[in-house]
C-alpha positions as CSV (number, residue, x, y, z in Angstrom):
1,X,182.4,24.7,4.9
2,X,185.4,24.1,7.0
3,X,184.1,26.0,10.1
4,X,187.8,28.2,10.3
5,X,184.8,31.5,9.1
6,X,184.2,31.3,13.4
7,X,187.8,32.4,13.2
8,X,188.2,34.5,11.5
9,X,185.6,36.0,12.8
10,X,186.7,36.2,16.4
11,X,190.2,37.0,15.2
12,X,188.2,40.5,13.6
13,X,186.1,40.3,17.4
14,X,189.1,40.3,18.5
15,X,190.8,43.3,16.5
16,X,187.7,45.0,17.6
17,X,187.9,44.6,20.9
18,X,191.4,45.3,20.6
19,X,189.9,49.1,19.3
20,X,188.0,49.3,22.3
21,X,190.7,49.3,24.6
22,X,192.3,51.6,23.2
23,X,189.3,53.6,22.8
24,X,188.9,53.5,25.9
25,X,192.5,53.9,27.4
26,X,192.2,57.7,25.3
27,X,188.5,58.5,27.2
28,X,190.6,57.9,30.4
29,X,192.9,59.9,30.7
30,X,194.7,59.0,33.4
31,X,198.3,61.1,32.9
32,X,194.7,64.0,33.7
33,X,193.7,63.1,37.1
34,X,197.8,63.7,38.5
35,X,196.9,67.2,39.8
36,X,200.0,69.5,38.5
37,X,202.0,72.5,40.1
38,X,203.4,72.8,43.6
39,X,200.6,71.0,45.2
40,X,200.8,73.5,47.8
41,X,204.1,72.7,48.6
42,X,206.1,75.0,46.3
43,X,210.1,73.2,46.1
44,X,209.1,69.8,47.9
45,X,210.0,66.4,46.8
46,X,206.7,65.2,46.8
47,X,205.3,67.8,44.2
48,X,208.9,67.2,41.7
49,X,207.8,63.6,42.9
50,X,204.1,63.7,41.5
51,X,205.7,65.2,38.6
52,X,207.9,62.4,37.6
53,X,204.5,60.1,37.9
54,X,202.6,61.7,35.2
55,X,205.3,61.8,32.7
56,X,205.8,57.9,33.0
57,X,201.5,57.7,33.0
58,X,201.9,60.1,29.9
59,X,204.7,57.7,27.9
60,X,203.6,54.4,29.8
61,X,199.9,55.0,28.2
62,X,201.3,56.4,24.5
63,X,203.1,53.1,24.7
64,X,199.7,50.9,25.6
65,X,198.0,52.9,22.6
66,X,201.1,52.9,19.6
67,X,200.7,49.0,20.5
68,X,197.1,48.1,20.9
69,X,195.9,50.4,17.5
70,X,199.1,48.2,16.0
71,X,197.9,44.6,17.2
72,X,193.9,45.8,16.5
73,X,195.9,46.8,13.0
74,X,197.6,42.9,12.3
75,X,194.5,41.2,14.1
76,X,192.4,43.5,11.3
77,X,194.8,42.2,8.5
78,X,195.2,38.8,9.2
79,X,190.8,38.2,9.2
80,X,191.0,40.2,6.0
81,X,193.9,37.5,4.3
82,X,192.0,34.8,6.0
83,X,188.3,35.7,4.6
84,X,190.1,36.7,0.9
85,X,192.0,33.8,0.4
86,X,189.4,30.7,1.9
87,X,191.4,27.5,0.3
88,X,194.9,28.5,2.1
89,X,193.3,29.9,5.4
90,X,191.5,25.8,5.3
91,X,194.5,24.2,4.5
92,X,196.5,26.5,7.2
93,X,194.3,25.9,10.0
94,X,193.3,22.2,8.5
95,X,195.4,18.9,10.7
96,X,196.1,16.6,8.2
97,X,195.0,12.6,9.4
98,X,198.0,10.6,8.7
99,X,196.7,7.6,7.0
100,X,197.5,4.1,8.0
101,X,201.5,3.6,7.8
102,X,203.4,0.6,5.2
103,X,205.6,-1.8,6.7
104,X,208.3,-1.5,4.8
């Protein structure tokens, strides 16, 4: 064997790690930790600012989750493709060693 299976295993591991990060983000519930309502100061600018913070957190977290889900899926697909095409995968990651140069 050419040893590329280790690379495939690492690709698959990276995919799984990205999936765990996504699950961690979903489980953390950062936006849910931001208080809602008037914060005890009805009509205050602080309450409006906190609502904006919550909105930004929701949007950013959703974006991170979507990108990590896509990345995890792409990494898993790459590992599957390499595993399915042994010869092609080996050729893709093998650097040809140049032969002797002939004087012309």
